[in-house]
C-alpha angles and dihedrals in degrees: 000000000000119000119237135191124205115247138178116241123210097267090048090051091054092048090049092051092049095047095050094043088058091043092052089046091056094045093046094049094044092047092048089049093049102041111015103048093247104163105166090085101045113190092194093067121096092229092063094108094052090046090051096047090052091049092051090048093054095041094050090044096051091037087061093047094048091043097246089147097046103116093219090054090049091059096053118073095205091052092044091057092044094049095043095049090049093047094045091047094050091045093051093049094048095040099052090047098049104106126227097354096064125058118274117269110272121241089230105066092199087075087072090054091050088050091054092048092048088055092048115038103046091047092051092049091049092047091051089054090049093050092048103040115015093034089076131134091239088069093051124102111264111217136192112201124205122188149086117309090244093056095042096046089062092051094045089062089066101033098051092065092044112098093197099063125063117192110220096182141330126222112210148140092262142004117274113225115255092007117108128203099062118171117181115241091222095062116034142108112209093196093054093045092051090049093053098040133059099237125171100181139012116212116199138192119174092188112129097016126118119250090251092056090045091053093049092047093050091053090052094046093048091051093052096038087061087056093056101265109154107233123185134176123255091241095052092048091045090053092049093050100042099029091225131093115265122253088244090072091065099082139097088284093056092129092067091067107015111075134154116258109251088241088069086079099026104116094197092054093044089048092050092046093051092045087054090047093056096042095049094041091053089048089046094051091049090052089046092052088049095053094036096098089056092047092049090051091049093049090052093052102039111008105044113193139047115354096213133038134183135216136183113246136183112249136181115329089012092288115149122235136173114256122203123214141159109259111252100166134070117273115277091016092160099042088133096046139285115314132174116261115238136197099269097029109173090210091068113100123224092254089041089058090057089047091053096043092051093038091234090131088068096056095094087062090072081078090059089048092052088050090052096244089116143018130224089248130032142084112324111257114249132208117265093238091055094042090055091052095043095048088055092051105032119055113232094008088138093063090079087069093065090090130049112272116248143218087235132008147174094275091044094058094039105042134039128228112319113214100161132063089245091053092044088055091051092050089048091056087056090052092048091050089056093048089049097046106024117145140134096279091050092050089050090053091052090049091049091046090050093049090049091049089054095044094049092043095241100140122129 
């Protein structure tokens, strides 16, 4: 019988972090109330439950925005301190100024400082313990990979930088340079290997193998599957690691793996999304009107020329519409024809760079959302001249047009500018992943990632 060790997968780690954050907040607040004369959060009051529920809501919300529950952040002590301080500060400000639901402001304003420190120091201590003790390889998933060297080499590029997957061995036709643990596909016994190793998962791709090897491999897999070994396909594992559909899905059998999310026809979901579109676009336009004088001044000083510009973009069902943006490039930037923008595009003005980094150049698109040309979330709309070229070179590119284009999207928050055919194909696979998996939770993740991008000045 194969030996197994327990491990914490990514979702379990995030639940663990949130649970212990809340637990330490309770302990810290109660201890401060009992022993440090902290009176702002009074445990003897009947409203204590409401106070605490509001506090948890704010803390989890701002924790998401400031990446406190990003697992890469949780393994880095500097980032732990930064995210915790920002989360605690934002929570404190919003909490104390929430009327009726939160406690009354104390007469002694130092109580607010104590409140901030209570939300900060215990969490930092617990997170340091997590990064030193719990964040340990013995809690990582231990994986055995089986597949051709060509398939596995692509996957290794993503897994080797992922702290939550540990490759025990890989069975393939030849050794991959720089990767240890090679076992030749011509001389292995999966049963013996699983008995001698602590494996939590076997990832399999039969691409590139002869039928004889596939038959032998299937017999071995069936034998160990009956013993409780977790076996997953290469495509499923790739999708879970990269959060985009694998290239193998884009073939004549695409319908076997690429399906619409049930929410694409869920009227309640679509109604809620449209309601959110209208609400946020109205708020966005109000904010834009408020900052417009500053934008006009910046445009006059460092971006001389028209403030707005329009372009034709391809929308839902390949119907064209006019998109509105703030101009961030020099005038006549495309005098020689349309070209893709790139990260360090020389056509971008100094003020235009600021507009892009802060995403202010996108604010006029709230008008497109209000009109219904776009949604808040969806694949970014592309220009017709680019779409025609991409559809000719990338199979199934037009699939991304089945949903309404968005101001921000899954590809937008996970991948930078794409200015080659290969990069556009990669970006397409992020869009197809969204179409396949879209739901309320995923939309919320995209919004949080977008807010984080703006706050940390990571826009392009």
